N, C-alpha and C positions, 0 to 999 in steps of 0.2 A: 618243261623243267619245272619242280615242283617248288614252290616258295619256301623258304626255311621258316620255321616259328620263330619269331622275334619275342621272347619272355618280357624283356623290357618294354616294347611298344605295349605289350598286352597289359602290364601291370598298371603303366601309366594311363593308357586309354581306361582301364578298369576304374581307376583311382577317380581321373575327370569326371565320369559319369555318376560317381557315387558320393563325391566328397567335394565341397567346397576349401579352396586353399585360402589360408588368412595369414598375412607375415606379421610378427610381432617385434617390436624391436624393443630393446631394454637398455636403459644409460647403463654405460660400462663403469661408471664411477661410484652407482648406487651399490651401497653394499648391504643393503637389506633385500633388495630386489634384484637379483641378476641371475644368468642362467645356472651358475653353481649352486645359488640357493634354491631353485626352484628344482634343481635335479636332486638336491638333496634331499629337501621337503616332500617331494613324490616319491622318492625312493624309501622313505621312513613310513610312509602311508602304504607301500606296496603297489604304486601306480607309476603310470609312465608320465611325462611332463606336459603330453598333450590331454590325458586323461583329467590331470589337474587343472588345468586350464580350462577344460570344459566344464570341470565341477565347479569352479570358481565363478564363471561365467552363468551357468545355472542356479546356482545360489544369489548371485547379486541381482539376478533377474525375477527371482522370486521373491526377495525381499523389496524389491522397488514397487511391485505389484500390491504388497501389502501397505504401502504407504499411502 
């Protein structure tokens, strides 16, 4: 009997091998930095929230190295 291809398992395995997962918790009461604000800011710049966070991290690391 031939095994059925499981696309969800394939995608999960692919992502597990190539990416590190990081969980981010934002204070719900913070009006300046919350999920909706991040989504809106990312959309204004034509990027995903993930891309926005990665860009912010890279820029902060770059700034810290200069100090």
